[in-house]
FISE-809772 format. One record per residue: residue in one letter; x, y, z negated of N, C-alpha, C, O in turn. Coordinates in steps of 0.1 Angstrom, whole numbers, padded with zeros to 4 digits, always signed. Example, Ala and Ser with C-alpha at 12.3 -4.5 7.8 and 13.67 -1.06 7.14 Angstrom:
% FISE-809772
A+0132-0057-0078+0123-0045-0078+0132-0033-0078+0142-0033-0085;S+0128-0022-0071+0137-0011-0071+0129+0000-0079+0134+0011-0080;
//
This chain:
% FISE-809772
M+0119+0135-0128+0106+0138-0123+0095+0137-0133+0096+0128-0142;K+0085+0144-0132+0074+0143-0141+0066+0131-0138+0065+0126-0127;K+0060+0125-0149+0052+0113-0147+0040+0115-0138+0036+0106-0130;I+0034+0126-0139+0022+0129-0131+0024+0129-0116+0015+0126-0109;W+0037+0131-0112+0039+0131-0097+0035+0118-0091+0029+0117-0081;F+0039+0107-0097+0037+0093-0092+0022+0090-0091+0017+0084-0082;V+0014+0095-0102+0000+0093-0102-0006+0101-0091-0015+0097-0083;G-0002+0114-0090-0007+0123-0080-0004+0118-0066-0013+0119-0057;E+0008+0112-0064+0011+0107-0051+0002+0096-0047-0003+0095-0036;S-0001+0087-0056-0010+0076-0054-0024+0081-0050-0030+0076-0040;I-0029+0091-0057-0042+0096-0054-0042+0103-0040-0052+0101-0033;I-0032+0110-0037-0031+0117-0024-0031+0106-0012-0037+0108-0002;L-0023+0096-0014-0022+0085-0004-0035+0078-0002-0039+0074+0009;I-0042+0075-0013-0056+0069-0012-0065+0078-0004-0072+0073+0004;A-0065+0091-0007-0074+0100+0000-0070+0101+0014-0079+0101+0023;L-0058+0101+0018-0053+0101+0032-0058+0089+0039-0064+0090+0050;D-0056+0077+0033-0061+0065+0040-0076+0064+0041-0081+0060+0051;Q-0083+0068+0030-0098+0068+0031-0103+0078+0042-0113+0075+0048;S-0096+0089+0043-0100+0099+0053-0098+0093+0067-0107+0095+0076;L-0087+0086+0070-0085+0080+0083-0095+0069+0086-0099+0067+0097;K-0098+0062+0075-0109+0051+0077-0122+0057+0080-0129+0052+0089;S-0126+0068+0074-0138+0075+0077-0138+0080+0091-0148+0080+0098;Y-0127+0086+0095-0126+0092+0108-0128+0081+0119-0136+0083+0128;T-0122+0070+0117-0123+0059+0128-0138+0054+0128-0143+0051+0138;E-0144+0053+0116-0158+0048+0115-0167+0058+0122-0177+0053+0128;Q-0164+0070+0121-0173+0081+0127-0170+0083+0142-0179+0087+0149;N-0158+0080+0146-0154+0084+0160-0151+0073+0169-0149+0075+0181;L-0151+0061+0165-0148+0049+0173-0159+0039+0172-0164+0036+0160;N-0163+0032+0183-0172+0021+0182-0164+0008+0179-0152+0008+0182;P-0169-0002+0173-0162-0014+0170-0156-0020+0184-0164-0021+0193;G-0144-0023+0183-0137-0028+0195-0131-0018+0205-0123-0021+0213;E-0135-0005+0203-0130+0005+0211-0116+0009+0207-0112+0008+0195;E-0107+0012+0217-0093+0016+0214-0090+0030+0220-0095+0033+0231;K-0082+0037+0212-0076+0050+0217-0061+0049+0217-0056+0045+0206;R-0055+0051+0227-0040+0050+0227-0034+0063+0221-0038+0074+0224;L-0025+0061+0211-0018+0072+0205-0004+0073+0210+0001+0084+0211;S+0001+0062+0215+0014+0061+0221+0015+0049+0230+0005+0042+0231;D+0026+0046+0236+0028+0034+0244+0025+0021+0236+0019+0011+0241;R+0028+0021+0223+0027+0009+0215+0016+0010+0204+0012+0000+0199;I+0012+0022+0200+0003+0023+0189-0011+0027+0194-0013+0037+0202;V-0021+0020+0190-0035+0023+0193-0043+0025+0181-0041+0019+0170;L-0054+0033+0182-0063+0035+0171-0075+0026+0175-0081+0027+0186;R-0080+0017+0166-0091+0009+0169-0099+0007+0156-0094+0009+0145;R-0112+0003+0157-0120+0001+0146-0123-0013+0144-0129-0020+0152;V-0118-0018+0132-0120-0032+0129-0124-0033+0114-0119-0026+0106;K-0133-0042+0111-0136-0044+0096-0132-0058+0093-0135-0068+0099;N-0124-0059+0082-0118-0072+0077-0126-0075+0064-0125-0068+0054;K-0134-0085+0064-0142-0089+0053-0135-0098+0043-0140-0100+0032;G-0123-0102+0047-0116-0111+0038-0103-0104+0033-0102-0092+0033;I-0094-0113+0029-0081-0108+0025-0073-0107+0038-0079-0105+0049;C-0060-0109+0038-0052-0108+0050-0057-0117+0061-0059-0129+0059;L-0059-0111+0073-0063-0118+0085-0076-0126+0082-0078-0137+0087;N-0085-0120+0075-0099-0125+0072-0099-0138+0064-0109-0145+0064;L-0089-0140+0057-0088-0152+0048-0099-0150+0037-0100-0139+0032;L-0107-0160+0034-0118-0159+0024-0130-0150+0028-0137-0145+0020;Q-0131-0147+0041-0142-0138+0046-0156-0143+0042-0165-0134+0041;D-0157-0156+0040-0171-0161+0037-0173-0161+0022-0184-0165+0017;R-0164-0155+0014-0165-0154-0001-0162-0140-0005-0152-0138-0012;P-0171-0131-0002-0168-0116-0005-0167-0113-0020-0159-0105-0023;E-0174-0120-0028-0173-0117-0042-0160-0122-0048-0154-0115-0057;V-0154-0133-0043-0141-0137-0047-0131-0127-0042-0121-0124-0049;V-0132-0122-0030-0123-0112-0024-0123-0100-0032-0113-0094-0036;K-0135-0095-0036-0136-0083-0044-0130-0085-0058-0122-0076-0063;A-0132-0096-0064-0126-0099-0077-0111-0100-0077-0104-0095-0085;L-0106-0107-0066-0091-0108-0065-0085-0094-0062-0075-0091-0068;S-0091-0086-0054-0086-0073-0050-0086-0064-0062-0076-0057-0065;T-0097-0064-0070-0098-0056-0082-0088-0060-0092-0082-0051-0098;S-0087-0073-0094-0077-0078-0104-0063-0074-0101-0055-0069-0109;A-0059-0075-0088-0046-0072-0083-0043-0057-0085-0033-0052-0090;A-0053-0048-0081-0052-0034-0083-0050-0030-0097-0042-0021-0101;L-0058-0036-0106-0057-0033-0120-0044-0037-0126-0038-0030-0134;A-0039-0049-0122-0026-0054-0127-0015-0044-0122-0006-0041-0130;V-0015-0040-0110-0005-0031-0105-0006-0018-0113+0005-0012-0116;T-0018-0013-0115-0020+0000-0123-0014-0001-0137-0008+0008-0142;V-0016-0013-0143-0011-0015-0157+0004-0014-0157+0010-0008-0165;V+0010-0021-0147+0025-0021-0146+0030-0007-0143+0040-0003-0149;Q+0023+0000-0134+0027+0013-0130+0026+0022-0142+0035+0030-0145;T+0015+0022-0150+0013+0030-0161+0024+0028-0172+0030+0037-0177;A+0027+0015-0175+0037+0012-0184+0051+0017-0180+0059+0022-0188;G+0053+0016-0167+0066+0021-0161+0068+0036-0162+0079+0040-0162;L+0057+0043-0162+0058+0058-0162+0065+0063-0174+0070+0074-0174;F+0064+0055-0185+0069+0060-0198+0084+0056-0200+0090+0058-0211;R+0090+0050-0190+0104+0046-0191+0112+0057-0184+0108+0063-0174;K+0124+0060-0190+0132+0071-0184+0139+0065-0172+0142+0053-0171;G+0140+0074-0162+0147+0070-0149+0138+0060-0141+0126+0061-0141;H+0145+0051-0134+0138+0041-0126+0129+0047-0115+0118+0043-0113;F+0135+0057-0109+0127+0064-0098+0122+0055-0088+0110+0055-0084;F+0130+0046-0082+0126+0037-0071+0116+0027-0076+0107+0024-0068;R+0117+0022-0088+0106+0013-0093+0093+0021-0094+0083+0015-0090;K+0093+0033-0099+0081+0041-0100+0075+0044-0086+0063+0044-0085;E+0084+0047-0077+0080+0050-0063+0073+0038-0057+0063+0039-0051;G+0080+0027-0058+0074+0014-0053+0060+0011-0058+0051+0007-0051;L+0059+0013-0071+0046+0010-0078+0036+0020-0074+0024+0017-0073;A+0039+0033-0072+0030+0043-0067+0024+0039-0054+0012+0040-0051;L+0033+0035-0045+0029+0031-0031+0020+0018-0032+0009+0017-0026;L+0024+0009-0040+0017-0004-0041+0003-0001-0047-0007-0007-0043;S+0003+0007-0057-0010+0011-0063-0019+0018-0054-0031+0015-0053;A-0014+0027-0046-0022+0034-0036-0028+0024-0026-0040+0025-0023;G-0020+0016-0021-0025+0006-0011-0036-0003-0017-0046-0006-0011;A-0033-0008-0029-0042-0018-0036-0055-0011-0038-0066-0017-0036;W-0055+0001-0043-0068+0008-0047-0076+0012-0035-0088+0012-0034;S-0069+0016-0024-0076+0021-0012-0083+0009-0006-0095+0010-0002;N-0077-0003-0005-0083-0014+0001-0094-0020-0009-0105-0024-0004;T-0092-0019-0022-0102-0023-0031-0115-0014-0030-0126-0019-0031;L-0113-0001-0029-0124+0008-0027-0132+0005-0015-0144+0005-0015;D-0125+0001-0004-0132-0003+0008-0141-0015+0006-0152-0016+0010;R-0135-0025-0001-0143-0037-0004-0155-0034-0011-0166-0041-0009;W-0155-0025-0020-0167-0022-0028-0176-0012-0021-0188-0013-0022;M-0171-0002-0014-0179+0008-0007-0184+0004+0007-0195+0007+0011;R-0175-0003+0014-0178-0006+0028-0181-0021+0031-0183-0026+0042;D-0180-0029+0020-0182-0044+0021-0171-0050+0031-0174-0060+0038;G-0160-0045+0031-0149-0050+0039-0139-0039+0041-0142-0027+0039;V-0127-0042+0044-0116-0032+0046-0116-0027+0060-0117-0035+0070;A-0117-0014+0062-0116-0007+0075-0102-0007+0080-0093+0000+0073;D-0099-0013+0091-0085-0013+0097-0086-0005+0109-0096-0005+0116;Y-0075+0002+0113-0076+0011+0124-0063+0013+0132-0063+0020+0142;I-0052+0007+0128-0039+0009+0135-0035-0005+0141-0033-0015+0135;G-0034-0004+0155-0029-0016+0162-0015-0013+0168-0013-0002+0172;I-0007-0023+0168+0007-0021+0174+0008-0031+0185+0008-0043+0183;K+0009-0026+0197+0010-0034+0209+0025-0040+0210+0034-0033+0208;C+0025-0053+0214+0038-0059+0216+0036-0070+0226+0025-0072+0231;S+0046-0077+0230+0045-0088+0240+0037-0100+0235+0032-0107+0243;N+0036-0102+0222+0029-0113+0217+0014-0109+0215+0011-0100+0207;E+0005-0115+0222-0009-0111+0222-0015-0113+0208-0023-0104+0204;K-0012-0124+0201-0017-0126+0187-0013-0115+0178-0021-0110+0170;M-0001-0111+0179+0004-0100+0170-0002-0087+0174-0005-0078+0165;S-0004-0084+0187-0010-0072+0191-0025-0071+0187-0030-0060+0186;A-0031-0082+0185-0045-0082+0181-0047-0079+0166-0058-0075+0162;I-0037-0080+0158-0038-0076+0144-0039-0061+0142-0032-0053+0148;T-0048-0057+0133-0051-0043+0130-0048-0040+0116-0052-0048+0107;Y-0042-0029+0113-0037-0025+0100-0044-0012+0096-0051-0006+0104;N-0041-0008+0083-0045+0005+0079-0033+0011+0071-0023+0003+0068;L-0033+0023+0067-0022+0029+0060-0020+0022+0047-0008+0020+0042;A-0030+0017+0040-0029+0010+0027-0020-0002+0029-0012-0005+0020;D-0022-0009+0040-0013-0021+0043+0002-0017+0043+0010-0024+0038;F+0004-0005+0050+0018-0001+0051+0023+0004+0037+0035+0003+0034;F+0014+0010+0029+0018+0014+0015+0022+0002+0007+0032+0002+0000;I+0014-0009+0008+0017-0021+0001+0030-0027+0006+0039-0031-0003;L+0033-0027+0019+0045-0033+0024+0057-0024+0019+0067-0030+0014;A+0056-0011+0021+0067-0002+0016+0070-0003+0001+0081-0003-0003;G+0059-0004-0006+0060-0005-0021+0068-0018-0025+0076-0017-0033;N+0064-0029-0018+0071-0041-0021+0086-0041-0017+0094-0047-0024;V+0089-0035-0005+0102-0034-0001+0111-0026-0011+0122-0030-0014;I+0105-0015-0015+0112-0006-0025+0114-0013-0038+0125-0012-0044;L+0104-0020-0043+0105-0028-0055+0116-0039-0054+0123-0041-0063;A+0116-0046-0043+0126-0056-0041+0140-0050-0041+0149-0056-0047;A+0142-0039-0034+0155-0033-0033+0159-0028-0047+0170-0030-0051;A+0150-0022-0054+0153-0018-0068+0157-0029-0077+0165-0028-0086;G+0150-0041-0075+0154-0053-0082+0167-0058-0079+0174-0064-0087;L+0172-0057-0066+0185-0062-0062+0196-0053-0067+0207-0058-0069;F+0193-0041-0069+0203-0031-0074+0199-0025-0087+0195-0014-0088;P+0199-0033-0098+0194-0028-0111+0203-0017-0116+0214-0015-0113;R+0196-0008-0123+0202+0004-0129+0211+0000-0140+0208-0008-0149;E+0223+0006-0140+0232+0004-0151+0227+0011-0164+0220+0021-0163;K+0231+0006-0175+0228+0013-0188+0237+0025-0189+0248+0025-0185;R+0231+0036-0194+0238+0049-0195+0251+0047-0203+0261+0054-0200;K+0250+0039-0214+0262+0038-0223+0273+0032-0215+0285+0037-0217;N+0271+0023-0206+0282+0017-0198+0288+0027-0189+0300+0028-0187;R+0280+0036-0183+0285+0046-0174+0294+0056-0181+0304+0059-0176;K+0289+0060-0193+0297+0069-0201+0311+0063-0205+0321+0069-0205;K+0310+0050-0209+0322+0043-0213+0332+0042-0201+0344+0044-0203;D+0327+0039-0189+0335+0038-0177+0341+0051-0173+0353+0052-0169;K+0334+0062-0175+0339+0075-0172+0350+0079-0181+0360+0085-0177;N+0349+0076-0194+0359+0079-0204+0372+0071-0201+0383+0076-0204;M+0371+0058-0196+0382+0050-0193+0390+0056-0181+0402+0055-0181;V+0383+0061-0171+0389+0066-0160+0397+0079-0163+0407+0082-0157;S+0392+0087-0172+0397+0101-0174+0411+0100-0180+0417+0111-0183;
//
């Protein structure tokens, strides 16, 4: 795959999440919910901190941490783009980068992250948590990176040697 695909994917995912954040801010009042299915609701929530409003009273620290994390992921992603193969590692980093930058943009442009996806379940505390697509990108990126780390890629020389032995 071309290197540019992973960068383009990140940009498209950031745009998608930002569009949905704008939609909810324009079409829902804070605290209002719209049912999308039995378990999924659209709601408008602003998170001024990190996960679950952690550090909400220190917005400059949150912005600095978020920006630092997004930059670090981008540096790792950029370096990884120049390695041959490693599709799943590149994919995980593209998702992670998209989520990190989308939430970081929110912190700088909206003074907090706009969350809009609620998942209803039997536990009231869990049902009260609201997410955005960026959160799911970060989760998916980490899962893919962890899986890629569990199943490291073999060196090409070893594969060719093993094929020759079997023949």
